[in-house]
N, CA, C and O atoms as a GROMACS GRO file, in nm:
protein
  576
    1UNK      N    1   0.611  -1.070  -1.901
    1UNK     CA    2   0.605  -1.043  -1.757
    1UNK      C    3   0.707  -1.132  -1.686
    1UNK      O    4   0.727  -1.248  -1.721
    2UNK      N    5   0.768  -1.076  -1.587
    2UNK     CA    6   0.865  -1.143  -1.502
    2UNK      C    7   0.800  -1.264  -1.432
    2UNK      O    8   0.685  -1.254  -1.388
    3UNK      N    9   0.870  -1.375  -1.422
    3UNK     CA   10   0.814  -1.496  -1.362
    3UNK      C   11   0.781  -1.477  -1.213
    3UNK      O   12   0.693  -1.545  -1.160
    4UNK      N   13   0.851  -1.386  -1.148
    4UNK     CA   14   0.824  -1.364  -1.006
    4UNK      C   15   0.695  -1.284  -0.987
    4UNK      O   16   0.618  -1.310  -0.894
    5UNK      N   17   0.671  -1.187  -1.074
    5UNK     CA   18   0.543  -1.114  -1.066
    5UNK      C   19   0.429  -1.208  -1.103
    5UNK      O   20   0.320  -1.199  -1.046
    6UNK      N   21   0.452  -1.297  -1.197
    6UNK     CA   22   0.350  -1.396  -1.233
    6UNK      C   23   0.316  -1.482  -1.110
    6UNK      O   24   0.199  -1.512  -1.087
    7UNK      N   25   0.417  -1.520  -1.033
    7UNK     CA   26   0.394  -1.598  -0.912
    7UNK      C   27   0.313  -1.518  -0.809
    7UNK      O   28   0.227  -1.574  -0.741
    8UNK      N   29   0.340  -1.388  -0.799
    8UNK     CA   30   0.263  -1.302  -0.708
    8UNK      C   31   0.117  -1.294  -0.754
    8UNK      O   32   0.026  -1.297  -0.671
    9UNK      N   33   0.096  -1.283  -0.884
    9UNK     CA   34  -0.040  -1.280  -0.939
    9UNK      C   35  -0.110  -1.413  -0.911
    9UNK      O   36  -0.229  -1.414  -0.878
   10UNK      N   37  -0.039  -1.523  -0.924
   10UNK     CA   38  -0.098  -1.653  -0.892
   10UNK      C   39  -0.141  -1.658  -0.745
   10UNK      O   40  -0.246  -1.714  -0.714
   11UNK      N   41  -0.061  -1.600  -0.657
   11UNK     CA   42  -0.099  -1.592  -0.515
   11UNK      C   43  -0.225  -1.508  -0.497
   11UNK      O   44  -0.314  -1.544  -0.420
   12UNK      N   45  -0.233  -1.396  -0.569
   12UNK     CA   46  -0.352  -1.310  -0.560
   12UNK      C   47  -0.477  -1.386  -0.604
   12UNK      O   48  -0.582  -1.377  -0.540
   13UNK      N   49  -0.465  -1.460  -0.712
   13UNK     CA   50  -0.578  -1.540  -0.762
   13UNK      C   51  -0.617  -1.650  -0.662
   13UNK      O   52  -0.735  -1.682  -0.648
   14UNK      N   53  -0.520  -1.706  -0.595
   14UNK     CA   54  -0.547  -1.807  -0.492
   14UNK      C   55  -0.630  -1.745  -0.380
   14UNK      O   56  -0.727  -1.804  -0.333
   15UNK      N   57  -0.590  -1.625  -0.337
   15UNK     CA   58  -0.665  -1.556  -0.233
   15UNK      C   59  -0.808  -1.526  -0.275
   15UNK      O   60  -0.900  -1.539  -0.195
   16UNK      N   61  -0.827  -1.486  -0.400
   16UNK     CA   62  -0.960  -1.458  -0.452
   16UNK      C   63  -1.046  -1.583  -0.449
   16UNK      O   64  -1.163  -1.578  -0.411
   17UNK      N   65  -0.990  -1.696  -0.489
   17UNK     CA   66  -1.064  -1.823  -0.489
   17UNK      C   67  -1.104  -1.864  -0.348
   17UNK      O   68  -1.204  -1.933  -0.329
   18UNK      N   69  -1.026  -1.822  -0.249
   18UNK     CA   70  -1.057  -1.854  -0.109
   18UNK      C   71  -1.160  -1.757  -0.050
   18UNK      O   72  -1.198  -1.771   0.066
   19UNK      N   73  -1.204  -1.659  -0.129
   19UNK     CA   74  -1.300  -1.560  -0.080
   19UNK      C   75  -1.236  -1.436  -0.021
   19UNK      O   76  -1.302  -1.356   0.045
   20UNK      N   77  -1.106  -1.420  -0.046
   20UNK     CA   78  -1.034  -1.306   0.009
   20UNK      C   79  -1.005  -1.198  -0.094
   20UNK      O   80  -1.056  -1.201  -0.206
   21UNK      N   81  -0.923  -1.106  -0.054
   21UNK     CA   82  -0.885  -0.991  -0.136
   21UNK      C   83  -0.768  -1.033  -0.225
   21UNK      O   84  -0.669  -1.086  -0.175
   22UNK      N   85  -0.777  -1.010  -0.356
   22UNK     CA   86  -0.676  -1.062  -0.450
   22UNK      C   87  -0.547  -0.981  -0.457
   22UNK      O   88  -0.521  -0.909  -0.553
   23UNK      N   89  -0.468  -0.995  -0.353
   23UNK     CA   90  -0.336  -0.932  -0.350
   23UNK      C   91  -0.236  -1.043  -0.316
   23UNK      O   92  -0.256  -1.117  -0.219
   24UNK      N   93  -0.130  -1.053  -0.394
   24UNK     CA   94  -0.032  -1.158  -0.373
   24UNK      C   95   0.109  -1.102  -0.365
   24UNK      O   96   0.136  -0.990  -0.410
   25UNK      N   97   0.199  -1.180  -0.306
   25UNK     CA   98   0.336  -1.136  -0.287
   25UNK      C   99   0.431  -1.255  -0.287
   25UNK      O  100   0.394  -1.364  -0.243
   26UNK      N  101   0.551  -1.234  -0.335
   26UNK     CA  102   0.658  -1.334  -0.324
   26UNK      C  103   0.787  -1.264  -0.284
   26UNK      O  104   0.810  -1.148  -0.319
   27UNK      N  105   0.871  -1.335  -0.210
   27UNK     CA  106   1.001  -1.287  -0.170
   27UNK      C  107   1.105  -1.369  -0.245
   27UNK      O  108   1.102  -1.492  -0.244
   28UNK      N  109   1.198  -1.299  -0.310
   28UNK     CA  110   1.297  -1.363  -0.396
   28UNK      C  111   1.437  -1.333  -0.346
   28UNK      O  112   1.469  -1.220  -0.308
   29UNK      N  113   1.519  -1.436  -0.344
   29UNK     CA  114   1.660  -1.422  -0.309
   29UNK      C  115   1.741  -1.507  -0.406
   29UNK      O  116   1.710  -1.625  -0.427
   30UNK      N  117   1.842  -1.448  -0.466
   30UNK     CA  118   1.927  -1.516  -0.563
   30UNK      C  119   1.844  -1.582  -0.673
   30UNK      O  120   1.869  -1.695  -0.713
   31UNK      N  121   1.745  -1.506  -0.721
   31UNK     CA  122   1.659  -1.547  -0.833
   31UNK      C  123   1.576  -1.672  -0.802
   31UNK      O  124   1.539  -1.747  -0.892
   32UNK      N  125   1.546  -1.692  -0.673
   32UNK     CA  126   1.466  -1.806  -0.630
   32UNK      C  127   1.361  -1.758  -0.530
   32UNK      O  128   1.391  -1.679  -0.440
   33UNK      N  129   1.237  -1.806  -0.546
   33UNK     CA  130   1.131  -1.770  -0.452
   33UNK      C  131   1.156  -1.843  -0.320
   33UNK      O  132   1.166  -1.965  -0.315
   34UNK      N  133   1.165  -1.764  -0.213
   34UNK     CA  134   1.188  -1.823  -0.081
   34UNK      C  135   1.068  -1.807   0.012
   34UNK      O  136   1.066  -1.860   0.123
   35UNK      N  137   0.968  -1.734  -0.035
   35UNK     CA  138   0.845  -1.717   0.042
   35UNK      C  139   0.737  -1.661  -0.048
   35UNK      O  140   0.764  -1.585  -0.141
   36UNK      N  141   0.614  -1.700  -0.020
   36UNK     CA  142   0.502  -1.647  -0.098
   36UNK      C  143   0.381  -1.637  -0.006
   36UNK      O  144   0.373  -1.705   0.097
   37UNK      N  145   0.288  -1.551  -0.044
   37UNK     CA  146   0.168  -1.536   0.037
   37UNK      C  147   0.065  -1.450  -0.032
   37UNK      O  148   0.090  -1.390  -0.137
   38UNK      N  149  -0.051  -1.446   0.028
   38UNK     CA  150  -0.159  -1.362  -0.024
   38UNK      C  151  -0.240  -1.306   0.093
   38UNK      O  152  -0.232  -1.355   0.205
   39UNK      N  153  -0.316  -1.204   0.063
   39UNK     CA  154  -0.397  -1.139   0.165
   39UNK      C  155  -0.495  -1.242   0.222
   39UNK      O  156  -0.572  -1.304   0.148
   40UNK      N  157  -0.492  -1.260   0.354
   40UNK     CA  158  -0.579  -1.357   0.422
   40UNK      C  159  -0.660  -1.292   0.534
   40UNK      O  160  -0.702  -1.358   0.628
   41UNK      N  161  -0.681  -1.162   0.522
   41UNK     CA  162  -0.756  -1.091   0.626
   41UNK      C  163  -0.895  -1.152   0.646
   41UNK      O  164  -0.941  -1.169   0.759
   42UNK      N  165  -0.962  -1.184   0.534
   42UNK     CA  166  -1.096  -1.239   0.540
   42UNK      C  167  -1.092  -1.385   0.584
   42UNK      O  168  -1.162  -1.424   0.677
   43UNK      N  169  -1.009  -1.464   0.518
   43UNK     CA  170  -1.004  -1.608   0.542
   43UNK      C  171  -0.967  -1.641   0.687
   43UNK      O  172  -1.026  -1.730   0.747
   44UNK      N  173  -0.870  -1.568   0.742
   44UNK     CA  174  -0.821  -1.598   0.877
   44UNK      C  175  -0.874  -1.502   0.984
   44UNK      O  176  -0.837  -1.511   1.101
   45UNK      N  177  -0.963  -1.410   0.943
   45UNK     CA  178  -1.018  -1.311   1.035
   45UNK      C  179  -0.906  -1.239   1.110
   45UNK      O  180  -0.913  -1.220   1.232
   46UNK      N  181  -0.804  -1.202   1.035
   46UNK     CA  182  -0.683  -1.141   1.091
   46UNK      C  183  -0.661  -1.006   1.023
   46UNK      O  184  -0.630  -1.001   0.904
   47UNK      N  185  -0.677  -0.896   1.096
   47UNK     CA  186  -0.670  -0.765   1.033
   47UNK      C  187  -0.534  -0.726   0.976
   47UNK      O  188  -0.526  -0.635   0.894
   48UNK      N  189  -0.427  -0.794   1.016
   48UNK     CA  190  -0.295  -0.756   0.964
   48UNK      C  191  -0.234  -0.858   0.869
   48UNK      O  192  -0.118  -0.844   0.829
   49UNK      N  193  -0.310  -0.960   0.831
   49UNK     CA  194  -0.253  -1.063   0.745
   49UNK      C  195  -0.264  -1.022   0.597
   49UNK      O  196  -0.334  -1.084   0.518
   50UNK      N  197  -0.192  -0.915   0.566
   50UNK     CA  198  -0.181  -0.868   0.428
   50UNK      C  199  -0.089  -0.962   0.350
   50UNK      O  200  -0.019  -1.044   0.410
   51UNK      N  201  -0.090  -0.951   0.219
   51UNK     CA  202  -0.010  -1.041   0.134
   51UNK      C  203   0.138  -1.038   0.169
   51UNK      O  204   0.202  -1.142   0.179
   52UNK      N  205   0.191  -0.918   0.187
   52UNK     CA  206   0.334  -0.905   0.214
   52UNK      C  207   0.370  -0.965   0.350
   52UNK      O  208   0.475  -1.026   0.366
   53UNK      N  209   0.283  -0.947   0.449
   53UNK     CA  210   0.305  -1.003   0.582
   53UNK      C  211   0.299  -1.156   0.576
   53UNK      O  212   0.383  -1.224   0.635
   54UNK      N  213   0.200  -1.210   0.505
   54UNK     CA  214   0.188  -1.354   0.488
   54UNK      C  215   0.313  -1.410   0.418
   54UNK      O  216   0.365  -1.514   0.457
   55UNK      N  217   0.359  -1.340   0.317
   55UNK     CA  218   0.479  -1.380   0.244
   55UNK      C  219   0.601  -1.384   0.336
   55UNK      O  220   0.676  -1.481   0.335
   56UNK      N  221   0.620  -1.279   0.414
   56UNK     CA  222   0.734  -1.274   0.506
   56UNK      C  223   0.725  -1.384   0.612
   56UNK      O  224   0.826  -1.446   0.646
   57UNK      N  225   0.606  -1.409   0.663
   57UNK     CA  226   0.588  -1.517   0.760
   57UNK      C  227   0.626  -1.651   0.698
   57UNK      O  228   0.694  -1.733   0.760
   58UNK      N  229   0.582  -1.672   0.575
   58UNK     CA  230   0.609  -1.799   0.508
   58UNK      C  231   0.757  -1.815   0.470
   58UNK      O  232   0.807  -1.927   0.460
   59UNK      N  233   0.825  -1.705   0.450
   59UNK     CA  234   0.969  -1.711   0.420
   59UNK      C  235   1.047  -1.750   0.545
   59UNK      O  236   1.152  -1.814   0.537
   60UNK      N  237   0.996  -1.711   0.661
   60UNK     CA  238   1.063  -1.743   0.786
   60UNK      C  239   1.178  -1.648   0.815
   60UNK      O  240   1.202  -1.552   0.742
   61UNK      N  241   1.248  -1.676   0.920
   61UNK     CA  242   1.361  -1.593   0.960
   61UNK      C  243   1.476  -1.614   0.863
   61UNK      O  244   1.516  -1.727   0.836
   62UNK      N  245   1.529  -1.504   0.812
   62UNK     CA  246   1.639  -1.512   0.716
   62UNK      C  247   1.769  -1.453   0.770
   62UNK      O  248   1.874  -1.465   0.707
   63UNK      N  249   1.762  -1.392   0.884
   63UNK     CA  250   1.880  -1.322   0.936
   63UNK      C  251   1.890  -1.185   0.874
   63UNK      O  252   1.874  -1.084   0.943
   64UNK      N  253   1.915  -1.181   0.744
   64UNK     CA  254   1.916  -1.054   0.671
   64UNK      C  255   1.828  -1.065   0.548
   64UNK      O  256   1.816  -1.171   0.487
   65UNK      N  257   1.766  -0.955   0.515
   65UNK     CA  258   1.677  -0.949   0.399
   65UNK      C  259   1.732  -0.853   0.294
   65UNK      O  260   1.666  -0.826   0.194
   66UNK      N  261   1.853  -0.802   0.316
   66UNK     CA  262   1.908  -0.698   0.230
   66UNK      C  263   1.926  -0.741   0.085
   66UNK      O  264   1.921  -0.657  -0.005
   67UNK      N  265   1.946  -0.869   0.061
   67UNK     CA  266   1.963  -0.916  -0.076
   67UNK      C  267   1.835  -0.976  -0.134
   67UNK      O  268   1.837  -1.038  -0.240
   68UNK      N  269   1.723  -0.958  -0.064
   68UNK     CA  270   1.595  -1.010  -0.110
   68UNK      C  271   1.516  -0.902  -0.184
   68UNK      O  272   1.530  -0.782  -0.156
   69UNK      N  273   1.433  -0.946  -0.276
   69UNK     CA  274   1.344  -0.856  -0.350
   69UNK      C  275   1.201  -0.901  -0.321
   69UNK      O  276   1.169  -1.019  -0.333
   70UNK      N  277   1.116  -0.806  -0.283
   70UNK     CA  278   0.976  -0.837  -0.257
   70UNK      C  279   0.893  -0.796  -0.378
   70UNK      O  280   0.904  -0.684  -0.427
   71UNK      N  281   0.812  -0.887  -0.425
   71UNK     CA  282   0.718  -0.861  -0.535
   71UNK      C  283   0.578  -0.858  -0.476
   71UNK      O  284   0.542  -0.944  -0.396
   72UNK      N  285   0.500  -0.758  -0.515
   72UNK     CA  286   0.363  -0.748  -0.469
   72UNK      C  287   0.275  -0.701  -0.584
   72UNK      O  288   0.316  -0.615  -0.662
   73UNK      N  289   0.156  -0.756  -0.593
   73UNK     CA  290   0.067  -0.718  -0.703
   73UNK      C  291   0.011  -0.578  -0.687
   73UNK      O  292  -0.034  -0.517  -0.785
   74UNK      N  293   0.012  -0.524  -0.565
   74UNK     CA  294  -0.040  -0.391  -0.537
   74UNK      C  295   0.061  -0.316  -0.451
   74UNK      O  296   0.131  -0.376  -0.370
   75UNK      N  297   0.068  -0.184  -0.469
   75UNK     CA  298   0.162  -0.104  -0.390
   75UNK      C  299   0.138  -0.130  -0.241
   75UNK      O  300   0.025  -0.119  -0.194
   76UNK      N  301   0.242  -0.164  -0.166
   76UNK     CA  302   0.227  -0.192  -0.024
   76UNK      C  303   0.172  -0.072   0.054
   76UNK      O  304   0.204   0.044   0.026
   77UNK      N  305   0.089  -0.104   0.153
   77UNK     CA  306   0.036  -0.003   0.244
   77UNK      C  307   0.143   0.032   0.348
   77UNK      O  308   0.254  -0.022   0.344
   78UNK      N  309   0.110   0.123   0.439
   78UNK     CA  310   0.207   0.163   0.541
   78UNK      C  311   0.242   0.049   0.635
   78UNK      O  312   0.357   0.040   0.680
   79UNK      N  313   0.148  -0.038   0.666
   79UNK     CA  314   0.178  -0.154   0.751
   79UNK      C  315   0.286  -0.240   0.687
   79UNK      O  316   0.386  -0.273   0.751
   80UNK      N  317   0.266  -0.275   0.562
   80UNK     CA  318   0.361  -0.362   0.492
   80UNK      C  319   0.490  -0.288   0.459
   80UNK      O  320   0.598  -0.346   0.463
   81UNK      N  321   0.479  -0.162   0.426
   81UNK     CA  322   0.598  -0.081   0.400
   81UNK      C  323   0.684  -0.072   0.525
   81UNK      O  324   0.807  -0.072   0.517
   82UNK      N  325   0.619  -0.065   0.641
   82UNK     CA  326   0.693  -0.063   0.766
   82UNK      C  327   0.773  -0.191   0.787
   82UNK      O  328   0.887  -0.187   0.832
   83UNK      N  329   0.713  -0.305   0.753
   83UNK     CA  330   0.784  -0.432   0.763
   83UNK      C  331   0.900  -0.437   0.664
   83UNK      O  332   1.008  -0.486   0.696
   84UNK      N  333   0.877  -0.387   0.544
   84UNK     CA  334   0.983  -0.383   0.441
   84UNK      C  335   1.102  -0.302   0.492
   84UNK      O  336   1.216  -0.345   0.482
   85UNK      N  337   1.074  -0.184   0.545
   85UNK     CA  338   1.180  -0.097   0.596
   85UNK      C  339   1.245  -0.161   0.719
   85UNK      O  340   1.368  -0.163   0.730
   86UNK      N  341   1.164  -0.214   0.811
   86UNK     CA  342   1.217  -0.274   0.934
   86UNK      C  343   1.314  -0.387   0.906
   86UNK      O  344   1.417  -0.400   0.973
   87UNK      N  345   1.284  -0.470   0.807
   87UNK     CA  346   1.369  -0.585   0.777
   87UNK      C  347   1.480  -0.554   0.677
   87UNK      O  348   1.561  -0.642   0.646
   88UNK      N  349   1.485  -0.432   0.629
   88UNK     CA  350   1.595  -0.392   0.542
   88UNK      C  351   1.586  -0.443   0.400
   88UNK      O  352   1.688  -0.455   0.331
   89UNK      N  353   1.464  -0.472   0.353
   89UNK     CA  354   1.446  -0.512   0.213
   89UNK      C  355   1.475  -0.389   0.129
   89UNK      O  356   1.417  -0.283   0.152
   90UNK      N  357   1.563  -0.401   0.033
   90UNK     CA  358   1.610  -0.286  -0.044
   90UNK      C  359   1.536  -0.263  -0.175
   90UNK      O  360   1.544  -0.155  -0.232
   91UNK      N  361   1.462  -0.366  -0.222
   91UNK     CA  362   1.397  -0.351  -0.353
   91UNK      C  363   1.258  -0.414  -0.349
   91UNK      O  364   1.239  -0.525  -0.301
   92UNK      N  365   1.159  -0.338  -0.402
   92UNK     CA  366   1.021  -0.384  -0.410
   92UNK      C  367   0.972  -0.364  -0.553
   92UNK      O  368   0.982  -0.256  -0.609
   93UNK      N  369   0.920  -0.471  -0.609
   93UNK     CA  370   0.861  -0.468  -0.743
   93UNK      C  371   0.710  -0.475  -0.726
   93UNK      O  372   0.658  -0.564  -0.659
   94UNK      N  373   0.639  -0.381  -0.787
   94UNK     CA  374   0.495  -0.367  -0.767
   94UNK      C  375   0.420  -0.387  -0.898
   94UNK      O  376   0.462  -0.338  -1.003
   95UNK      N  377   0.309  -0.459  -0.890
   95UNK     CA  378   0.226  -0.482  -1.009
   95UNK      C  379   0.154  -0.356  -1.053
   95UNK      O  380   0.146  -0.327  -1.173
   96UNK      N  381   0.101  -0.282  -0.957
   96UNK     CA  382   0.031  -0.157  -0.990
   96UNK      C  383   0.006  -0.073  -0.866
   96UNK      O  384   0.004  -0.124  -0.754
   97UNK      N  385  -0.012   0.057  -0.889
   97UNK     CA  386  -0.043   0.149  -0.779
   97UNK      C  387  -0.159   0.241  -0.814
   97UNK      O  388  -0.188   0.335  -0.740
   98UNK      N  389  -0.225   0.215  -0.924
   98UNK     CA  390  -0.339   0.299  -0.964
   98UNK      C  391  -0.457   0.276  -0.870
   98UNK      O  392  -0.525   0.372  -0.832
   99UNK      N  393  -0.481   0.151  -0.833
   99UNK     CA  394  -0.592   0.118  -0.744
   99UNK      C  395  -0.569   0.172  -0.604
   99UNK      O  396  -0.662   0.220  -0.540
  100UNK      N  397  -0.445   0.164  -0.559
  100UNK     CA  398  -0.409   0.204  -0.423
  100UNK      C  399  -0.266   0.258  -0.426
  100UNK      O  400  -0.173   0.186  -0.460
  101UNK      N  401  -0.252   0.385  -0.391
  101UNK     CA  402  -0.121   0.450  -0.400
  101UNK      C  403  -0.021   0.397  -0.298
  101UNK      O  404   0.100   0.397  -0.322
  102UNK      N  405  -0.071   0.351  -0.184
  102UNK     CA  406   0.015   0.290  -0.083
  102UNK      C  407   0.119   0.385  -0.025
  102UNK      O  408   0.095   0.505  -0.011
  103UNK      N  409   0.234   0.329   0.008
  103UNK     CA  410   0.337   0.402   0.082
  103UNK      C  411   0.469   0.408   0.006
  103UNK      O  412   0.576   0.388   0.064
  104UNK      N  413   0.462   0.435  -0.123
  104UNK     CA  414   0.583   0.440  -0.206
  104UNK      C  415   0.684   0.541  -0.153
  104UNK      O  416   0.802   0.509  -0.137
  105UNK      N  417   0.639   0.662  -0.126
  105UNK     CA  418   0.730   0.768  -0.081
  105UNK      C  419   0.794   0.732   0.053
  105UNK      O  420   0.912   0.760   0.075
  106UNK      N  421   0.717   0.670   0.141
  106UNK     CA  422   0.771   0.627   0.269
  106UNK      C  423   0.886   0.528   0.249
  106UNK      O  424   0.993   0.543   0.308
  107UNK      N  425   0.863   0.428   0.165
  107UNK     CA  426   0.968   0.328   0.140
  107UNK      C  427   1.090   0.393   0.077
  107UNK      O  428   1.203   0.368   0.118
  108UNK      N  429   1.066   0.477  -0.024
  108UNK     CA  430   1.179   0.543  -0.092
  108UNK      C  431   1.257   0.632   0.004
  108UNK      O  432   1.380   0.641  -0.006
  109UNK      N  433   1.187   0.698   0.096
  109UNK     CA  434   1.256   0.785   0.191
  109UNK      C  435   1.345   0.706   0.288
  109UNK      O  436   1.429   0.763   0.357
  110UNK      N  437   1.326   0.575   0.291
  110UNK     CA  438   1.407   0.487   0.374
  110UNK      C  439   1.502   0.402   0.290
  110UNK      O  440   1.551   0.299   0.336
  111UNK      N  441   1.528   0.445   0.168
  111UNK     CA  442   1.627   0.380   0.084
  111UNK      C  443   1.582   0.258   0.006
  111UNK      O  444   1.664   0.187  -0.050
  112UNK      N  445   1.451   0.234   0.002
  112UNK     CA  446   1.398   0.120  -0.074
  112UNK      C  447   1.375   0.162  -0.218
  112UNK      O  448   1.312   0.265  -0.244
  113UNK      N  449   1.425   0.085  -0.312
  113UNK     CA  450   1.398   0.108  -0.454
  113UNK      C  451   1.263   0.045  -0.486
  113UNK      O  452   1.245  -0.075  -0.468
  114UNK      N  453   1.169   0.126  -0.533
  114UNK     CA  454   1.035   0.079  -0.564
  114UNK      C  455   1.011   0.095  -0.714
  114UNK      O  456   1.022   0.205  -0.768
  115UNK      N  457   0.977  -0.015  -0.780
  115UNK     CA  458   0.947  -0.014  -0.923
  115UNK      C  459   0.803  -0.054  -0.943
  115UNK      O  460   0.762  -0.163  -0.903
  116UNK      N  461   0.726   0.033  -1.005
  116UNK     CA  462   0.585   0.008  -1.035
  116UNK      C  463   0.575  -0.036  -1.180
  116UNK      O  464   0.604   0.040  -1.272
  117UNK      N  465   0.534  -0.162  -1.201
  117UNK     CA  466   0.524  -0.218  -1.336
  117UNK      C  467   0.399  -0.175  -1.411
  117UNK      O  468   0.391  -0.192  -1.532
  118UNK      N  469   0.299  -0.120  -1.340
  118UNK     CA  470   0.178  -0.069  -1.401
  118UNK      C  471   0.112  -0.175  -1.491
  118UNK      O  472   0.080  -0.148  -1.607
  119UNK      N  473   0.092  -0.294  -1.437
  119UNK     CA  474   0.041  -0.407  -1.514
  119UNK      C  475  -0.112  -0.408  -1.524
  119UNK      O  476  -0.182  -0.399  -1.424
  120UNK      N  477  -0.160  -0.418  -1.647
  120UNK     CA  478  -0.304  -0.422  -1.672
  120UNK      C  479  -0.370  -0.539  -1.601
  120UNK      O  480  -0.481  -0.526  -1.550
  121UNK      N  481  -0.303  -0.654  -1.596
  121UNK     CA  482  -0.360  -0.772  -1.531
  121UNK      C  483  -0.386  -0.747  -1.382
  121UNK      O  484  -0.489  -0.788  -1.329
  122UNK      N  485  -0.293  -0.682  -1.316
  122UNK     CA  486  -0.311  -0.650  -1.174
  122UNK      C  487  -0.424  -0.550  -1.154
  122UNK      O  488  -0.504  -0.564  -1.062
  123UNK      N  489  -0.430  -0.450  -1.239
  123UNK     CA  490  -0.536  -0.349  -1.229
  123UNK      C  491  -0.673  -0.412  -1.252
  123UNK      O  492  -0.768  -0.382  -1.179
  124UNK      N  493  -0.684  -0.500  -1.351
  124UNK     CA  494  -0.812  -0.563  -1.382
  124UNK      C  495  -0.859  -0.653  -1.268
  124UNK      O  496  -0.977  -0.654  -1.234
  125UNK      N  497  -0.768  -0.725  -1.210
  125UNK     CA  498  -0.800  -0.812  -1.096
  125UNK      C  499  -0.860  -0.731  -0.982
  125UNK      O  500  -0.962  -0.770  -0.924
  126UNK      N  501  -0.798  -0.618  -0.951
  126UNK     CA  502  -0.848  -0.534  -0.844
  126UNK      C  503  -0.978  -0.464  -0.883
  126UNK      O  504  -1.069  -0.452  -0.801
  127UNK      N  505  -0.987  -0.418  -1.006
  127UNK     CA  506  -1.108  -0.349  -1.052
  127UNK      C  507  -1.231  -0.440  -1.038
  127UNK      O  508  -1.334  -0.398  -0.986
  128UNK      N  509  -1.219  -0.563  -1.085
  128UNK     CA  510  -1.331  -0.657  -1.076
  128UNK      C  511  -1.365  -0.688  -0.931
  128UNK      O  512  -1.482  -0.695  -0.894
  129UNK      N  513  -1.262  -0.706  -0.849
  129UNK     CA  514  -1.288  -0.735  -0.708
  129UNK      C  515  -1.361  -0.619  -0.641
  129UNK      O  516  -1.459  -0.641  -0.570
  130UNK      N  517  -1.314  -0.498  -0.663
  130UNK     CA  518  -1.374  -0.381  -0.597
  130UNK      C  519  -1.518  -0.359  -0.644
  130UNK      O  520  -1.604  -0.324  -0.564
  131UNK      N  521  -1.543  -0.380  -0.772
  131UNK     CA  522  -1.680  -0.367  -0.824
  131UNK      C  523  -1.775  -0.466  -0.755
  131UNK      O  524  -1.890  -0.433  -0.729
  132UNK      N  525  -1.726  -0.586  -0.726
  132UNK     CA  526  -1.808  -0.690  -0.666
  132UNK      C  527  -1.808  -0.687  -0.513
  132UNK      O  528  -1.897  -0.744  -0.450
  133UNK      N  529  -1.710  -0.620  -0.452
  133UNK     CA  530  -1.694  -0.620  -0.306
  133UNK      C  531  -1.652  -0.484  -0.253
  133UNK      O  532  -1.550  -0.474  -0.186
  134UNK      N  533  -1.727  -0.378  -0.283
  134UNK     CA  534  -1.681  -0.244  -0.243
  134UNK      C  535  -1.662  -0.227  -0.093
  134UNK      O  536  -1.567  -0.160  -0.051
  135UNK      N  537  -1.749  -0.284  -0.011
  135UNK     CA  538  -1.735  -0.267   0.134
  135UNK      C  539  -1.614  -0.342   0.189
  135UNK      O  540  -1.545  -0.294   0.279
  136UNK      N  541  -1.589  -0.459   0.135
  136UNK     CA  542  -1.472  -0.536   0.179
  136UNK      C  543  -1.343  -0.463   0.143
  136UNK      O  544  -1.248  -0.461   0.221
  137UNK      N  545  -1.341  -0.402   0.024
  137UNK     CA  546  -1.224  -0.324  -0.016
  137UNK      C  547  -1.206  -0.203   0.075
  137UNK      O  548  -1.095  -0.174   0.120
  138UNK      N  549  -1.315  -0.132   0.103
  138UNK     CA  550  -1.307  -0.015   0.190
  138UNK      C  551  -1.259  -0.054   0.330
  138UNK      O  552  -1.184   0.020   0.394
  139UNK      N  553  -1.302  -0.170   0.377
  139UNK     CA  554  -1.254  -0.219   0.506
  139UNK      C  555  -1.104  -0.244   0.500
  139UNK      O  556  -1.030  -0.207   0.591
  140UNK      N  557  -1.059  -0.307   0.393
  140UNK     CA  558  -0.917  -0.342   0.380
  140UNK      C  559  -0.827  -0.220   0.382
  140UNK      O  560  -0.718  -0.225   0.438
  141UNK      N  561  -0.871  -0.112   0.320
  141UNK     CA  562  -0.786   0.007   0.313
  141UNK      C  563  -0.821   0.111   0.422
  141UNK      O  564  -0.770   0.223   0.421
  142UNK      N  565  -0.908   0.071   0.515
  142UNK     CA  566  -0.939   0.156   0.630
  142UNK      C  567  -1.032   0.272   0.598
  142UNK      O  568  -1.027   0.375   0.665
  143UNK      N  569  -1.117   0.255   0.499
  143UNK     CA  570  -1.210   0.363   0.463
  143UNK      C  571  -1.356   0.327   0.487
  143UNK      O  572  -1.445   0.398   0.439
  144UNK      N  573  -1.383   0.220   0.558
  144UNK     CA  574  -1.522   0.179   0.583
  144UNK      C  575  -1.585   0.264   0.690
  144UNK      O  576  -1.701   0.243   0.724
   0.00000   0.00000   0.00000
């Protein structure tokens, strides 16, 4: 497994330990992590603090994001995909999309290269979380 996806998984596990939803993200530029984050909707009582948004906030203003790659353990939703498109991120590496299909087609239609790694570790993390927290998961994806 790529070291950057491993870092995103570590972020997801950090969020789970904090009582949140186990989704993690890192932003990479020139083969170096410049931002990382995890879903903090529960911890911070913030409905939009998804992993990708937390990661982008932690990376700070970069001027341009065109040479950055975003790694996420789960396929980004439309909120996060909108941020990816808005900031001109050209490449997104995803841990899995079986649990949540997200907005792959939306990103691709805006010129973003999306690669789904289909990782068993990411799927298992989400499967266990959803089994133990079905209502929290439904809230997160807007199905409650």
